C-alpha positions as CSV (number, residue, x, y, z in Angstrom):
1,X,-42.9,-67.5,-53.5
2,X,-42.4,-65.4,-50.4
3,X,-38.6,-65.7,-50.8
4,X,-38.8,-64.4,-54.4
5,X,-41.0,-61.5,-53.2
6,X,-38.5,-60.5,-50.5
7,X,-35.7,-60.6,-53.1
8,X,-37.7,-58.4,-55.4
9,X,-38.5,-55.8,-52.7
10,X,-34.8,-55.7,-51.7
11,X,-33.7,-55.1,-55.3
12,X,-36.3,-52.3,-55.6
13,X,-35.2,-50.7,-52.4
14,X,-31.6,-50.7,-53.5
15,X,-32.4,-49.3,-56.9
16,X,-34.5,-46.5,-55.2
17,X,-31.6,-45.6,-53.0
18,X,-29.2,-45.4,-55.9
19,X,-31.6,-43.1,-57.8
20,X,-31.9,-40.8,-54.8
21,X,-28.2,-40.5,-54.2
22,X,-27.5,-39.9,-57.9
23,X,-30.1,-37.1,-58.0
24,X,-28.6,-35.4,-54.9
25,X,-25.1,-35.6,-56.3
26,X,-26.2,-34.0,-59.5
27,X,-28.1,-31.3,-57.8
28,X,-25.2,-30.5,-55.4
29,X,-22.8,-30.4,-58.3
30,X,-24.9,-27.8,-60.1
31,X,-25.1,-25.4,-57.0
32,X,-23.6,-22.1,-57.8
33,X,-21.1,-20.7,-55.1
34,X,-21.7,-17.0,-54.6
35,X,-18.4,-15.3,-53.4
36,X,-18.7,-13.0,-50.4
37,X,-17.9,-9.3,-51.2
38,X,-15.5,-7.7,-48.6
39,X,-16.9,-4.6,-47.0
40,X,-14.7,-1.5,-47.0
41,X,-12.2,-1.5,-44.1
42,X,-13.1,0.8,-41.2
43,X,-11.0,3.9,-40.5
44,X,-11.1,6.1,-37.4
45,X,-9.6,9.2,-35.8
46,X,-10.8,11.6,-33.1
47,X,-9.9,14.9,-31.4
48,X,-10.9,16.4,-28.1
49,X,-11.4,19.8,-26.6
50,X,-12.0,21.2,-23.1
51,X,-14.8,23.7,-23.8
52,X,-14.6,25.5,-20.4
53,X,-11.2,25.9,-18.7
54,X,-13.0,26.3,-15.3
55,X,-14.5,22.8,-15.8
56,X,-11.1,21.3,-16.8
57,X,-12.3,17.8,-16.1
58,X,-15.1,18.0,-18.7
59,X,-13.8,16.8,-22.1
60,X,-15.6,16.9,-25.5
61,X,-14.5,14.1,-27.8
62,X,-15.2,14.3,-31.5
63,X,-14.8,11.2,-33.7
64,X,-14.6,10.8,-37.5
65,X,-15.3,7.1,-38.2
66,X,-15.9,5.6,-41.6
67,X,-17.1,2.2,-42.9
68,X,-18.3,1.0,-39.5
69,X,-21.3,-0.7,-37.9
70,X,-20.4,-0.3,-34.2
71,X,-18.1,1.7,-32.0
72,X,-16.9,1.8,-28.4
73,X,-15.1,4.5,-26.4
74,X,-13.0,3.6,-23.4
75,X,-12.1,6.6,-21.4
76,X,-9.4,5.1,-19.1
77,X,-11.4,5.4,-15.9
78,X,-13.6,2.3,-16.3
79,X,-16.2,4.4,-18.2
80,X,-17.4,3.7,-21.8
81,X,-19.7,5.1,-24.4
82,X,-21.2,4.1,-27.8
83,X,-21.9,7.7,-28.9
84,X,-20.0,9.1,-31.9
85,X,-18.9,12.2,-30.2
86,X,-19.5,12.0,-26.4
87,X,-18.8,14.4,-23.6
88,X,-17.1,12.9,-20.6
89,X,-16.4,14.2,-17.1
90,X,-13.4,12.9,-15.3
91,X,-13.6,12.7,-11.5
92,X,-10.0,13.4,-10.8
93,X,-6.9,14.9,-12.5
94,X,-4.5,12.4,-13.9
95,X,-3.3,10.6,-17.1
96,X,-5.9,8.5,-18.8
97,X,-5.6,6.1,-21.8
98,X,-8.5,6.9,-24.1
99,X,-9.3,4.2,-26.8
100,X,-11.8,4.4,-29.6
101,X,-12.5,1.1,-31.5
102,X,-14.9,0.7,-34.5
103,X,-15.9,-2.4,-36.4
104,X,-17.6,-3.1,-39.7
105,X,-20.2,-5.9,-40.4
106,X,-17.5,-8.5,-41.1
107,X,-15.6,-8.0,-37.9
108,X,-12.7,-5.9,-39.2
109,X,-11.7,-3.2,-36.7
110,X,-9.8,0.0,-36.4
111,X,-8.5,1.7,-33.2
112,X,-7.2,5.1,-32.2
113,X,-5.8,5.7,-28.7
114,X,-4.1,8.6,-26.8
115,X,-2.8,9.3,-23.3
116,X,-4.9,12.2,-22.1
117,X,-3.6,14.4,-19.2
118,X,-6.3,16.0,-17.1
119,X,-4.5,18.8,-15.2
120,X,-5.8,21.3,-12.8
121,X,-4.8,24.7,-14.2
122,X,-4.7,26.2,-10.7
123,X,-2.2,23.6,-9.5
124,X,1.2,25.1,-8.4
125,X,3.9,22.4,-7.9
126,X,5.9,24.7,-5.8
127,X,3.2,25.0,-3.1
128,X,1.7,22.6,-0.6
129,X,-1.0,22.8,2.0
130,X,-1.2,22.3,5.8
131,X,0.9,19.8,7.6
132,X,-1.6,17.3,9.0
133,X,0.9,16.0,11.6
134,X,0.5,19.4,13.2
135,X,-3.1,20.4,12.5
136,X,-4.8,17.0,12.9
137,X,-2.3,15.3,15.1
138,X,-1.8,11.6,15.8
139,X,0.7,8.9,16.8
140,X,4.2,8.5,15.3
141,X,6.2,5.3,15.4
142,X,9.1,3.6,13.8
143,X,10.0,-0.1,13.4
144,X,13.7,0.5,14.0
145,X,14.6,3.1,16.7
146,X,17.7,5.0,17.6
147,X,19.9,3.3,20.1
148,X,19.2,5.7,22.9
149,X,15.4,5.7,22.3
150,X,12.8,8.0,20.7
151,X,13.3,10.9,23.1
152,X,17.1,11.0,22.7
153,X,19.0,13.8,20.8
154,X,18.7,11.8,17.5
155,X,15.7,9.7,18.4
156,X,12.7,9.1,16.0
157,X,10.7,12.0,17.5
158,X,13.2,14.4,16.0
159,X,11.8,13.4,12.5
160,X,8.4,15.1,13.2
161,X,9.3,18.0,15.6
162,X,9.0,20.8,12.9
163,X,12.7,21.6,13.4
164,X,15.1,21.0,10.4
165,X,18.1,21.5,12.7
166,X,17.4,18.2,14.4
167,X,17.4,14.7,12.9
168,X,16.5,11.1,13.4
169,X,19.5,8.7,13.1
170,X,19.3,4.9,13.1
171,X,22.4,2.7,13.1
172,X,22.4,-0.7,11.6
173,X,20.2,0.3,8.6
174,X,19.2,-2.7,6.6
175,X,16.6,-1.4,4.1
176,X,13.5,-2.1,6.2
177,X,13.1,1.3,7.9
178,X,9.4,2.2,8.3
179,X,8.2,5.5,9.8
180,X,4.4,5.5,10.4
181,X,2.1,8.3,11.4
182,X,-1.5,7.5,12.5
183,X,-3.7,10.5,12.0
184,X,-6.4,11.2,14.6
185,X,-8.7,12.0,11.7
186,X,-8.3,10.4,8.2
187,X,-7.2,12.9,5.6
188,X,-6.6,13.1,1.8
189,X,-2.9,13.7,1.6
190,X,-1.4,14.8,-1.7
191,X,2.0,16.1,-0.8
192,X,4.8,15.5,1.6
193,X,8.3,17.0,2.4
194,X,11.6,15.4,3.5
195,X,14.5,17.3,4.9
196,X,18.1,16.0,4.6
197,X,20.3,15.6,7.7
198,X,23.1,17.9,8.7
199,X,26.0,15.6,7.6
200,X,27.2,12.5,5.9
201,X,25.4,12.4,2.5
202,X,25.7,8.6,2.2
203,X,23.2,8.3,5.0
204,X,20.5,10.1,3.0
205,X,17.5,8.1,1.8
206,X,17.8,7.1,-1.9
207,X,14.9,4.8,-2.5
208,X,11.6,5.0,-0.6
209,X,7.9,4.5,-0.9
210,X,5.2,6.7,0.7
211,X,2.2,4.4,1.5
212,X,-1.4,4.9,2.8
213,X,-3.6,2.6,4.8
214,X,-7.2,2.6,6.2
215,X,-6.5,0.1,8.9
216,X,-2.8,0.1,9.5
217,X,-2.6,-3.5,8.1
218,X,-3.1,-3.3,4.3
219,X,-1.0,-0.5,2.7
220,X,-1.2,1.1,-0.7
221,X,1.8,2.6,-2.5
222,X,1.1,6.3,-3.2
223,X,4.5,7.6,-4.3
224,X,7.9,6.1,-5.1
225,X,11.3,7.7,-5.4
226,X,14.2,5.7,-6.7
227,X,17.0,8.3,-6.8
228,X,18.4,10.6,-4.1
229,X,17.1,14.2,-4.6
230,X,20.0,15.7,-2.6
231,X,23.5,16.4,-3.8
232,X,26.1,13.9,-2.7
233,X,28.1,16.2,-0.6
234,X,28.5,16.4,3.2
235,X,28.5,20.2,3.3
236,X,26.7,23.2,1.7
237,X,23.2,23.7,0.5
238,X,22.3,20.1,0.2
239,X,22.4,19.7,4.0
240,X,19.2,20.4,5.9
241,X,17.5,21.0,2.6
242,X,13.7,20.4,2.3
243,X,12.3,18.7,-0.8
244,X,8.6,18.8,-1.8
245,X,6.8,15.9,-3.4
246,X,3.3,15.8,-4.9
247,X,1.3,12.7,-5.9
248,X,-2.3,11.8,-6.9
249,X,-4.4,10.6,-4.1
250,X,-8.2,10.9,-3.5
251,X,-8.6,8.6,-0.5
252,X,-8.7,9.8,3.1
253,X,-6.2,7.4,4.8
254,X,-5.8,7.2,8.5
255,X,-2.2,5.8,8.3
256,X,0.7,7.2,6.2
257,X,4.0,5.3,6.2
258,X,7.4,6.2,4.8
259,X,9.1,3.0,3.9
260,X,12.9,3.6,3.4
261,X,14.4,0.8,1.2
262,X,17.9,2.1,0.7
263,X,20.2,5.0,1.3
264,X,23.5,5.9,-0.5
265,X,25.3,3.0,1.0
266,X,25.9,3.7,4.6
267,X,25.0,1.3,7.4
268,X,23.5,4.4,9.2
269,X,20.3,6.1,8.2
270,X,19.4,9.8,8.8
271,X,16.6,12.2,8.0
272,X,16.0,15.7,9.3
273,X,12.2,16.1,9.0
274,X,9.1,14.6,7.5
275,X,5.7,16.2,6.9
276,X,2.5,14.9,5.3
277,X,0.4,17.6,3.7
278,X,-2.7,18.7,1.9
279,X,-1.9,19.0,-1.8
280,X,-2.6,22.8,-2.1
281,X,-3.2,25.6,0.3
C-alpha cells in the first residue's frame, strides 16, 4: 500500500512539473520584444574669445552642443569644467590642447579640440632681461676642462667672462660636454645667449640642451636645439656672433646646465660666451 502511494505521489509531482514548464514556455513565447529607439547623435562645436587683452590669460569659451546629456571641458592644464560656456584663467603663457566632449544618454559621444596659444602681447622676442650670472652670481664648472686649466687663455672661465672676444676651447670633444652654473639665489630663467667662437665653424655646438635643477642632481630639460644657428664659415659675421633663445619656464632653479651633445664634426669644441637671463627686461 505504501509503495503504491509513493508511486502515485511521484507521478503527480512529475505531472505538476511538466505543467509548470509548459506554462512558462508558452508565456515566454508570447512576450513582445520592444525595440530600443536610438537617440539623436550628439554634435558639438565651440569658440573662444579673450575679453580683455590686458588679462590675456583669461579666456571665455562658448559651446554649442546638441543632443547631449553630459559634457566635459579639458583645458590642457589639468583643469576641467562641466559648464556649457565656462571662463578659464591660465596661469602661464603657452600652448594648450583644449578638448570638449559631450555624450547622449546611450553613450554616443562627440568631441571638438583645438591647440590654444596663450601669448603675452607685451613679449618681445628680440629682448631679454638681466644676466643672472652677473647680477646674482654663483659657481661655474665644467665636466671636461681645457688642457691648460680653467684660468688659461682658452679655459672654461672664458665662457662666462662677459667678453665675446675670448672663448672656451676643449680638445677631445666626445658629446658629453656639460657646463653648469650654480646660482647663489634660485631664479626663474626664461632666456639665454650663446656666442660663437672666433674661428673654425666645425667646432660650433650643433645640438644642445639647456637644463634646470633644484638640487644639482635631478635635471629637467628646458630648451633643446638640434641645428647649428651660426653659418658654416670660418670668417665673417658668423664668428663671435651672439644668438638669443627664449623658452617657457616658471620654476626658480638654482642650477642651470648647458649640455653640449654634438658640434659640426670636429674633435674640438669651442664657445665664446654663455649667459642665462630673465625672460624680459
